[in-house]
N, C-alpha and C positions, 0 to 999 in steps of 0.2 A: 504494500500499500504507500500511498504518499499524500500527505496533507500540504495544502497549499493556501497561504492566507495572505491576501494584500491588506497592508494598514493604510491608515488614513493618509500618513504623509508619502505615500506611493511605494515604501518599501515592501519586499515581498519576504514572508517567512515561509521555508520549506522545510517539512520534517519527513523524510523518506523513511520507510519501515525496513532499512537495512544498516549496517553497521560498517562504518569506514575503518578497513583494516590494511589500508595501503593500496587498495585495488582502484582508487580513483573514483569511486562512487559518488561522492559528493560533487566532485568536479563535473562530471558527467550530467549530474541531474540538475546542477546550476545551469549547465549549457543549455539542455532541453527547455528548461522553465524560462530562461532568457529569450530563446529563439521563438518558443511558442507564444509568449505574452508580448514580444518585440520590446523588451526593456534592457538597460544595460546589464551588465553581469555584476557590476558593483551594488547594483539595486537588491540583490538577492542574499539572504542570510540563511545558512543551512542550520537547522537546530537538531540536537541529538534525538534519536529514536527514544520511544518510551513504550510502556505497556499498551497504550492505546494504538499506536501505529507500528508497533513491532512485528516483523514478519516471520520471526522464527529462524530458520536456518539461514546462514550467510556461507554459501559456498556452491560449488557447482558451476562456477561461472556463470549463474543466473542471476545474483543479486543486483549488480549495476543496471543490466538491462531490464529487470523486473521492476525496479525503482524508478527508472527512467520512464519507462512505458505507463506506470501509474502516474508519473508527475505530468506527462503528455497529456493524459486524459484529463486530469485534474484542471490543466491550464485551458485546455479546450472547452471545458464547462464553464471556466471564468470568462473567456473570450464570447461565449454565447450570452453569459449575463452582462457583460460589458457592451455587447454590440449595439443595442438601442442609445447607449450614451456616446458612443463614438460616432452613431449617425447624427446625433445632435451636435457633436463638436468634432467635425471630420479632421480638423488640421490641429486640434488641441494637442499639447505635450501629455506624456502619461500621468503625471501628478494632477493636471486639471481634470483628466478623465476620472481618476480615481476619487478626487473631490467632489466632483458632481454626482458620481455614484453613490457616495455615502450620504450626500444630501437628499438623494432619492430614496434613502433606506435600502439600497441593494446590499445583499449578503456576499461579500466577496471572500468566502471561504469555500473550498472543495476538497474533498478527500475522495480518493479513488482506489480501490484494489482491483488492477487490471488483471484479466485471467492469463493464465500461462499461454505463451504463443506455441507455434507450431516447432516441430523439431526441425534441425537443419545441420548441415555438415560443416565442419572447420577444418581446414587443411593447412599443414604446415610441413615444410622440408628443411634439411639443414645439410651442408657439407662441412666437415671439419678436417682439421691436421692435427696431429697428436705426435708426441715423442714419448716412447716407452724405454725406460731402462730396465732391461731384462735381468741384470744383476740385483737391483733393489726393489723391483717391481713399480716404481714411481711413474706416474702418468702426467704429462704436462699437455695441456691443451694450448696449442699454439695460435689457432685461428678457428673461430667458428662463423659461418656465413649462413643466416636463417632468413627463410622467405616465409612470411605469415600471412594467411588469408584473413583479415579482419574486416572483410565487407567494405563499406564505406564507414571508415572509423569515426566514431564520435569524437575520439581525441587521439590523434596519431602518437603525440608524446607519451600519453599515459599506455598505450596499447604497445608502442615499442618497449617501454619499461617493464611492462607485464612480460613480454616474450623474453626479455634479458634475465629477468628475475626466475622466470619459470625454467628456462634452459640451465641456469647456475644450480637450482633446486634438484632438477634431473641428474646433474653430473654427481651430486650426493647419492642418489638413488643406485645410479649405475656404477658408481666408483668407491664410495668411501663409507656409506652407511649401512651397518651391518648388526643384525641383532644376534646375540650369542647368549645360549642359556647353558646352565649346568644340566647333569642329567636328571635332576629332579625338577627341572623346569624353571629354575629362578633366573631371571633376566640378569646377565652380568655386565653387558654394555648399557649401563644405565647413568652414565655420566660423560661429560667431555672428554675425560681421559681415554675412555674406551670407545665411546660412540663419537664418530667424526662427520657432523655435517660439514658442507663446504665452507670455506673462508674466503677472505679476501685474496688470497694468494692461489686460490683454486679456480679464480674467474679466468676465461680465456684470455691471453695476451693481447688478442686483437678479437672483437666480436662485432660482427655488421648484421643489423636487422633491417630487413626491407618489408613494407607492408605490400602485398599484392595489389597492382594498380586496377582500375577499372573492374572492379570485383562486387557490384552490388548485391546486396542479400535480399532478395524479394520476400522472404518470410521473417526479416529482423526487424527490430526498430529503427526506423528512419534508414533501411538499408545497412545497418551494421550487423556485426557478429560479436559473440562474445570472446574474451581475451584474459580468462583466468588460468585454468589448467592446461588447455590445449597446447600452448607452446611447449610444454614440458615434454611432449611426445618426441620433439626434435632431439632431445639429447640421448635417445638410443643409438644416433650417429657415432657417438664416442665409444661406446663399447664395441661397435661394428669396426672402428678403426683400430682399437687395440686388439681386437680378433685378427685383423688383417697384419698388425704389427708383430704379434705372436706368431702368425704363421709365415711371416717373412724371415723372423729369427730361425725357426725351425728348419726352414727350407735352406738357409745358409748352413745349417749344421747336419744337413741330410737326414732330417727327423721328418715324420709325418706331421699332418695338421695338428694345431694344438687349439683346445676349445676351452672357453671359460664362460661362467655363468656370472650374473649380477649378484651382489655387488663385487666388481673385480677390485678388490682391495689390495695394497702392496704385497701382503704376504701370499695372497692367492695367487697373483700375477709371477712373484718371484717363484714359488714352487711349482707353478705351472711351466714356466718356460726351462727350469731344470739345467740352467747353464753349469757345465762340468769345468774343473779346473783344468783339464787337459785341453778345453776348447777355448781358453782364454790366451790366445795367440794374436800377435799384431802382425798385421799384412800390409 
């Protein structure tokens, strides 16, 4: 849901039923409201959600689009309410229109819960260059080039940032984050000393993200697509590159293909490469 209230001074208070956790929800909602009402972005104040407008789950890449869709519907309802006033004052600025609406006793508050939209596909692809030390098992991602289909992005800067963050999150999934248990089922990787999420030093040395051009989504809000978890799928390119590097090392040593599952941690890669002392020769 999303509640939109226009105050007598022309400012607009918006309470989306989602939680801003870094995904750019409040920015996208504010943009939709500003565009639909035809007001400046600085006019809008985003208020924290509460038990009235709370939507429950924040995840699955759905929250930003769901709240923006509800905001769009709420603003369309307000535009319908304001239509007679705008007809009376065709060239009046926003504040005068609002002042006149209040003098007429019009209710400039709208709250809408938009229904869930239809399913659609989101596409992403990536090419990566890595360096694998077969002695230590250390993997360095030298470059990552990501192409992400965001439809007609509501905010390209936010969506590029989402793609970057999701890719790095995926590096942890495929390379470093491993759950280990005792025989009795007790989790022993329960702290940062044992469990290794990606850090600043794990980010690719060079990372390029491009949003697919001319890719409108006829099923999405304002032709856009979601940009939460989907770009994480591109991270699988890293473990594929690691697999290729292992195979190249094995081929040089007249061994058969080597295979590794995720997470390909340093110890797993070092043991899988199985470099012998006798193979450590300079050529």
